[in-house]
Backbone as JSON Lines, residues from 0, in Angstrom:
{"i":0,"aa":"E","n":[-9.87,-18.42,9.3],"ca":[-9.13,-18.64,8.07],"c":[-8.95,-17.31,7.31]}
{"i":1,"aa":"Q","n":[-10.03,-16.55,7.17],"ca":[-9.92,-15.29,6.44],"c":[-9.09,-14.27,7.21]}
{"i":2,"aa":"L","n":[-9.15,-14.34,8.53],"ca":[-8.34,-13.45,9.34],"c":[-6.86,-13.78,9.17]}
{"i":3,"aa":"K","n":[-6.54,-15.06,9.08],"ca":[-5.16,-15.48,8.83],"c":[-4.68,-14.96,7.48]}
{"i":4,"aa":"Q","n":[-5.55,-15.02,6.47],"ca":[-5.19,-14.53,5.14],"c":[-4.92,-13.03,5.17]}
{"i":5,"aa":"A","n":[-5.74,-12.3,5.9],"ca":[-5.55,-10.85,5.99],"c":[-4.23,-10.52,6.68]}
{"i":6,"aa":"Y","n":[-3.93,-11.22,7.77],"ca":[-2.66,-10.99,8.46],"c":[-1.47,-11.4,7.59]}
{"i":7,"aa":"F","n":[-1.62,-12.52,6.89],"ca":[-0.54,-12.97,6.0],"c":[-0.28,-11.93,4.92]}
{"i":8,"aa":"F","n":[-1.35,-11.4,4.32],"ca":[-1.16,-10.41,3.26],"c":[-0.55,-9.13,3.82]}
{"i":9,"aa":"R","n":[-0.98,-8.7,4.99],"ca":[-0.41,-7.5,5.6],"c":[1.09,-7.69,5.85]}
{"i":10,"aa":"N","n":[1.47,-8.84,6.39],"ca":[2.88,-9.11,6.64],"c":[3.66,-9.23,5.33]}
{"i":11,"aa":"L","n":[3.03,-9.83,4.32],"ca":[3.67,-9.93,3.02],"c":[3.9,-8.55,2.41]}
{"i":12,"aa":"L","n":[2.91,-7.69,2.51],"ca":[3.04,-6.32,2.01],"c":[4.17,-5.59,2.72]}
{"i":13,"aa":"F","n":[4.25,-5.76,4.03],"ca":[5.34,-5.14,4.79],"c":[6.69,-5.7,4.37]}
{"i":14,"aa":"A","n":[6.78,-7.01,4.19],"ca":[8.05,-7.63,3.78],"c":[8.48,-7.16,2.39]}
{"i":15,"aa":"V","n":[7.54,-7.09,1.46],"ca":[7.86,-6.61,0.11],"c":[8.33,-5.16,0.18]}
{"i":16,"aa":"S","n":[7.69,-4.36,1.01],"ca":[8.11,-2.96,1.16],"c":[9.53,-2.87,1.7]}
{"i":17,"aa":"M","n":[9.85,-3.7,2.69],"ca":[11.19,-3.67,3.27],"c":[12.23,-4.14,2.25]}
{"i":18,"aa":"I","n":[11.88,-5.12,1.44],"ca":[12.81,-5.58,0.4],"c":[13.05,-4.48,-0.63]}
{"i":19,"aa":"L","n":[11.98,-3.78,-1.04],"ca":[12.14,-2.68,-1.99],"c":[12.99,-1.57,-1.4]}
{"i":20,"aa":"V","n":[12.77,-1.24,-0.15],"ca":[13.56,-0.19,0.5],"c":[15.02,-0.62,0.62]}
{"i":21,"aa":"A","n":[15.25,-1.86,1.05],"ca":[16.62,-2.34,1.19],"c":[17.33,-2.4,-0.17]}
{"i":22,"aa":"G","n":[16.62,-2.88,-1.19],"ca":[17.22,-2.92,-2.53],"c":[17.53,-1.53,-3.05]}
{"i":23,"aa":"T","n":[16.67,-0.59,-2.78],"ca":[16.93,0.78,-3.21],"c":[18.1,1.37,-2.44]}
{"i":24,"aa":"A","n":[18.18,1.07,-1.15],"ca":[19.3,1.59,-0.35],"c":[20.63,1.03,-0.84]}
{"i":25,"aa":"I","n":[20.61,-0.2,-1.32],"ca":[21.85,-0.81,-1.81],"c":[22.22,-0.29,-3.2]}
{"i":26,"aa":"F","n":[21.24,-0.21,-4.11],"ca":[21.55,0.09,-5.5],"c":[21.41,1.55,-5.9]}
{"i":27,"aa":"S","n":[20.55,2.3,-5.23],"ca":[20.35,3.7,-5.63],"c":[19.85,4.51,-4.45]}
{"i":28,"aa":"I","n":[20.78,4.96,-3.63],"ca":[20.43,5.64,-2.39],"c":[19.66,6.94,-2.64]}
{"i":29,"aa":"D","n":[19.85,7.56,-3.81],"ca":[19.16,8.83,-4.07],"c":[17.66,8.65,-4.29]}
{"i":30,"aa":"L","n":[17.21,7.43,-4.6],"ca":[15.78,7.15,-4.77],"c":[15.09,6.76,-3.46]}
{"i":31,"aa":"L","n":[15.88,6.6,-2.39],"ca":[15.34,6.07,-1.15],"c":[14.18,6.89,-0.56]}
{"i":32,"aa":"P","n":[14.25,8.22,-0.49],"ca":[13.09,8.96,0.04],"c":[11.82,8.76,-0.78]}
{"i":33,"aa":"S","n":[11.97,8.69,-2.1],"ca":[10.81,8.48,-2.96],"c":[10.2,7.1,-2.75]}
{"i":34,"aa":"V","n":[11.04,6.09,-2.64],"ca":[10.55,4.73,-2.42],"c":[9.86,4.63,-1.06]}
{"i":35,"aa":"L","n":[10.45,5.24,-0.05],"ca":[9.83,5.23,1.28],"c":[8.46,5.91,1.25]}
{"i":36,"aa":"L","n":[8.36,7.02,0.56],"ca":[7.07,7.72,0.46],"c":[6.05,6.87,-0.29]}
{"i":37,"aa":"G","n":[6.45,6.25,-1.4],"ca":[5.55,5.39,-2.15],"c":[5.04,4.23,-1.31]}
{"i":38,"aa":"C","n":[5.94,3.6,-0.57],"ca":[5.52,2.51,0.31],"c":[4.62,3.04,1.43]}
{"i":39,"aa":"G","n":[4.93,4.22,1.92],"ca":[4.1,4.82,2.97],"c":[2.7,5.13,2.5]}
{"i":40,"aa":"V","n":[2.57,5.61,1.27],"ca":[1.24,5.91,0.71],"c":[0.43,4.62,0.58]}
{"i":41,"aa":"I","n":[1.06,3.56,0.13],"ca":[0.36,2.28,0.02],"c":[-0.02,1.76,1.42]}
{"i":42,"aa":"G","n":[0.89,1.89,2.37],"ca":[0.58,1.48,3.74],"c":[-0.58,2.27,4.31]}
{"i":43,"aa":"F","n":[-0.6,3.58,4.07],"ca":[-1.69,4.45,4.51],"c":[-3.01,3.98,3.91]}
{"i":44,"aa":"N","n":[-3.02,3.74,2.62],"ca":[-4.24,3.29,1.95],"c":[-4.7,1.93,2.45]}
{"i":45,"aa":"Y","n":[-3.77,1.02,2.63],"ca":[-4.12,-0.32,3.09],"c":[-4.69,-0.28,4.51]}
{"i":46,"aa":"F","n":[-4.04,0.47,5.39],"ca":[-4.51,0.57,6.77],"c":[-5.92,1.14,6.84]}
{"i":47,"aa":"W","n":[-6.16,2.24,6.16],"ca":[-7.48,2.86,6.24],"c":[-8.55,2.05,5.52]}
{"i":48,"aa":"T","n":[-8.18,1.33,4.48],"ca":[-9.15,0.45,3.83],"c":[-9.54,-0.69,4.76]}
{"i":49,"aa":"M","n":[-8.56,-1.25,5.46],"ca":[-8.86,-2.31,6.42],"c":[-9.77,-1.79,7.54]}
{"i":50,"aa":"Q","n":[-9.52,-0.6,8.03],"ca":[-10.38,-0.02,9.07],"c":[-11.8,0.18,8.55]}
{"i":51,"aa":"F","n":[-11.91,0.65,7.32],"ca":[-13.21,0.9,6.7],"c":[-14.0,-0.4,6.53]}
{"i":52,"aa":"V","n":[-13.34,-1.42,6.03],"ca":[-13.99,-2.72,5.84],"c":[-14.39,-3.32,7.18]}
{"i":53,"aa":"R","n":[-13.52,-3.21,8.17],"ca":[-13.83,-3.72,9.5],"c":[-15.07,-3.03,10.06]}
{"i":54,"aa":"K","n":[-15.16,-1.71,9.88],"ca":[-16.31,-0.94,10.35],"c":[-17.59,-1.39,9.64]}
{"i":55,"aa":"L","n":[-17.49,-1.57,8.33],"ca":[-18.67,-2.02,7.57],"c":[-19.13,-3.41,8.01]}
{"i":56,"aa":"L","n":[-18.18,-4.3,8.27],"ca":[-18.55,-5.65,8.7],"c":[-19.16,-5.66,10.1]}
{"i":57,"aa":"Q","n":[-18.67,-4.78,10.97],"ca":[-19.22,-4.73,12.32],"c":[-20.61,-4.12,12.34]}
{"i":58,"aa":"E","n":[-20.82,-3.06,11.57],"ca":[-22.11,-2.37,11.57],"c":[-23.14,-3.05,10.67]}
{"i":59,"aa":"R","n":[-22.67,-3.78,9.68],"ca":[-23.52,-4.5,8.72],"c":[-24.5,-3.59,7.98]}
{"i":60,"aa":"K","n":[-24.09,-2.35,7.77],"ca":[-24.89,-1.44,6.96],"c":[-23.97,-0.46,6.24]}
{"i":61,"aa":"F","n":[-24.44,0.0,5.13],"ca":[-23.67,0.92,4.28],"c":[-24.44,2.24,4.22]}
{"i":62,"aa":"Q","n":[-23.78,3.31,4.62],"ca":[-24.42,4.61,4.62],"c":[-23.92,5.43,3.44]}
{"i":63,"aa":"A","n":[-24.66,6.47,3.1],"ca":[-24.3,7.31,1.96],"c":[-22.94,7.98,2.16]}
{"i":64,"aa":"L","n":[-22.63,8.36,3.39],"ca":[-21.33,9.0,3.65],"c":[-20.16,8.04,3.48]}
{"i":65,"aa":"D","n":[-20.44,6.75,3.54],"ca":[-19.37,5.77,3.34],"c":[-18.81,5.82,1.92]}
{"i":66,"aa":"L","n":[-19.59,6.33,0.98],"ca":[-19.09,6.49,-0.39],"c":[-18.01,7.56,-0.48]}
{"i":67,"aa":"L","n":[-18.02,8.48,0.46],"ca":[-17.04,9.57,0.47],"c":[-15.65,9.1,0.88]}
{"i":68,"aa":"F","n":[-15.59,8.04,1.66],"ca":[-14.32,7.57,2.2],"c":[-13.27,7.23,1.12]}
{"i":69,"aa":"P","n":[-13.6,6.38,0.12],"ca":[-12.57,6.05,-0.88],"c":[-12.09,7.28,-1.66]}
{"i":70,"aa":"F","n":[-12.98,8.21,-1.94],"ca":[-12.57,9.41,-2.67],"c":[-11.67,10.3,-1.82]}
{"i":71,"aa":"T","n":[-11.97,10.4,-0.55],"ca":[-11.13,11.19,0.36],"c":[-9.74,10.58,0.48]}
{"i":72,"aa":"K","n":[-9.7,9.27,0.65],"ca":[-8.42,8.56,0.77],"c":[-7.59,8.73,-0.5]}
{"i":73,"aa":"F","n":[-8.24,8.59,-1.64],"ca":[-7.56,8.76,-2.92],"c":[-7.07,10.21,-3.07]}
{"i":74,"aa":"G","n":[-7.89,11.16,-2.7],"ca":[-7.51,12.57,-2.79],"c":[-6.31,12.91,-1.93]}
{"i":75,"aa":"I","n":[-6.29,12.4,-0.71],"ca":[-5.15,12.64,0.18],"c":[-3.89,12.03,-0.42]}
{"i":76,"aa":"S","n":[-3.99,10.83,-0.96],"ca":[-2.82,10.17,-1.57],"c":[-2.3,10.98,-2.76]}
{"i":77,"aa":"V","n":[-3.19,11.45,-3.61],"ca":[-2.79,12.23,-4.78],"c":[-2.13,13.54,-4.35]}
{"i":78,"aa":"I","n":[-2.69,14.19,-3.36],"ca":[-2.11,15.45,-2.87],"c":[-0.71,15.21,-2.31]}
{"i":79,"aa":"I","n":[-0.54,14.15,-1.53],"ca":[0.78,13.83,-0.98],"c":[1.78,13.59,-2.09]}
{"i":80,"aa":"L","n":[1.4,12.8,-3.09],"ca":[2.32,12.51,-4.2],"c":[2.61,13.75,-5.03]}
{"i":81,"aa":"F","n":[1.6,14.58,-5.26],"ca":[1.8,15.81,-6.03],"c":[2.76,16.75,-5.3]}
{"i":82,"aa":"V","n":[2.53,16.96,-4.02],"ca":[3.4,17.86,-3.25],"c":[4.83,17.32,-3.22]}
{"i":83,"aa":"A","n":[4.97,16.01,-3.06],"ca":[6.31,15.41,-3.03],"c":[7.05,15.62,-4.33]}
{"i":84,"aa":"M","n":[6.35,15.48,-5.45],"ca":[7.02,15.63,-6.75],"c":[7.21,17.1,-7.12]}
{"i":85,"aa":"Q","n":[6.22,17.92,-6.82],"ca":[6.26,19.31,-7.26],"c":[7.17,20.17,-6.38]}
{"i":86,"aa":"Y","n":[7.05,20.03,-5.08],"ca":[7.74,20.94,-4.17],"c":[8.99,20.36,-3.54]}
{"i":87,"aa":"F","n":[9.07,19.05,-3.42],"ca":[10.23,18.44,-2.79],"c":[11.1,17.68,-3.79]}
{"i":88,"aa":"D","n":[10.75,17.72,-5.05],"ca":[11.52,17.1,-6.14],"c":[11.82,15.62,-5.9]}
{"i":89,"aa":"F","n":[10.83,14.88,-5.42],"ca":[10.98,13.44,-5.28],"c":[10.95,12.82,-6.67]}
{"i":90,"aa":"S","n":[11.69,11.78,-6.83],"ca":[11.82,11.1,-8.12],"c":[10.56,10.31,-8.46]}
{"i":91,"aa":"P","n":[10.0,10.51,-9.67],"ca":[8.84,9.7,-10.07],"c":[9.18,8.22,-10.15]}
{"i":92,"aa":"E","n":[10.41,7.9,-10.54],"ca":[10.8,6.49,-10.61],"c":[10.78,5.85,-9.23]}
{"i":93,"aa":"G","n":[11.3,6.57,-8.24],"ca":[11.3,6.05,-6.87],"c":[9.89,5.89,-6.33]}
{"i":94,"aa":"L","n":[9.03,6.85,-6.64],"ca":[7.64,6.74,-6.21],"c":[6.97,5.52,-6.84]}
{"i":95,"aa":"L","n":[7.24,5.29,-8.12],"ca":[6.67,4.11,-8.79],"c":[7.2,2.81,-8.19]}
{"i":96,"aa":"I","n":[8.47,2.8,-7.83],"ca":[9.02,1.61,-7.18],"c":[8.3,1.38,-5.86]}
{"i":97,"aa":"G","n":[8.13,2.44,-5.09],"ca":[7.43,2.3,-3.81],"c":[5.98,1.91,-3.96]}
{"i":98,"aa":"L","n":[5.32,2.49,-4.95],"ca":[3.9,2.18,-5.17],"c":[3.7,0.77,-5.73]}
{"i":99,"aa":"S","n":[4.76,0.2,-6.31],"ca":[4.63,-1.14,-6.89],"c":[4.6,-2.23,-5.82]}
{"i":100,"aa":"N","n":[4.81,-1.88,-4.56],"ca":[4.83,-2.92,-3.54],"c":[3.5,-3.65,-3.43]}
{"i":101,"aa":"I","n":[2.4,-2.98,-3.68],"ca":[1.1,-3.64,-3.6],"c":[0.94,-4.64,-4.75]}
{"i":102,"aa":"A","n":[1.4,-4.28,-5.93],"ca":[1.31,-5.2,-7.07],"c":[2.2,-6.42,-6.85]}
{"i":103,"aa":"L","n":[3.39,-6.21,-6.34],"ca":[4.29,-7.33,-6.05],"c":[3.73,-8.23,-4.96]}
{"i":104,"aa":"A","n":[3.16,-7.63,-3.92],"ca":[2.58,-8.42,-2.83],"c":[1.4,-9.25,-3.33]}
{"i":105,"aa":"V","n":[0.56,-8.67,-4.17],"ca":[-0.58,-9.42,-4.73],"c":[-0.09,-10.56,-5.61]}
{"i":106,"aa":"L","n":[0.94,-10.3,-6.4],"ca":[1.5,-11.34,-7.27],"c":[2.07,-12.49,-6.44]}
{"i":107,"aa":"I","n":[2.84,-12.17,-5.42],"ca":[3.42,-13.21,-4.56],"c":[2.32,-13.96,-3.82]}
{"i":108,"aa":"Y","n":[1.34,-13.24,-3.32],"ca":[0.23,-13.87,-2.61],"c":[-0.53,-14.83,-3.52]}
{"i":109,"aa":"S","n":[-0.71,-14.45,-4.78],"ca":[-1.4,-15.32,-5.74],"c":[-0.6,-16.6,-5.97]}
{"i":110,"aa":"F","n":[0.71,-16.47,-6.11],"ca":[1.55,-17.65,-6.29],"c":[1.5,-18.56,-5.07]}
{"i":111,"aa":"V","n":[1.52,-17.97,-3.89],"ca":[1.45,-18.77,-2.67],"c":[0.12,-19.51,-2.6]}
{"i":112,"aa":"R","n":[-0.96,-18.84,-2.96],"ca":[-2.27,-19.48,-2.92],"c":[-2.38,-20.62,-3.93]}
{"i":113,"aa":"V","n":[-1.74,-20.48,-5.08],"ca":[-1.78,-21.53,-6.1],"c":[-0.9,-22.71,-5.66]}
{"i":114,"aa":"M","n":[0.26,-22.41,-5.1],"ca":[1.18,-23.48,-4.71],"c":[0.71,-24.23,-3.46]}
{"i":115,"aa":"C","n":[0.06,-23.52,-2.54],"ca":[-0.38,-24.13,-1.27],"c":[-1.87,-23.89,-1.08]}
{"i":116,"aa":"P","n":[-2.73,-24.55,-1.86],"ca":[-4.18,-24.33,-1.68],"c":[-4.64,-24.93,-0.35]}
{"i":117,"aa":"R","n":[-5.65,-24.31,0.24],"ca":[-6.14,-24.82,1.52],"c":[-7.51,-25.31,1.39]}
């Protein structure tokens, strides 16, 4: 059951990202690289968080170095966003649209869970 929920949320996140990218391509093509990067950063974070949680569940122990992982992941994301805005002139609005895919996916997932409780 929990595995189904994880797969459903992953697919939902991907679908929301594709909708945001398609909507941006239709309405504002100049924001498209920024939106793609924002969605990519969220995808990067989600993938590595899932790998980290899977590792913790398999090993059933938490080590001191495991605390370093979230900070490293956050640091890489911030560096990518900083370089994109500072050196490649990516639009902050487009990045925010791309980064909002996680919030939209969580909102939709919450509505689905309320409407179809199991």
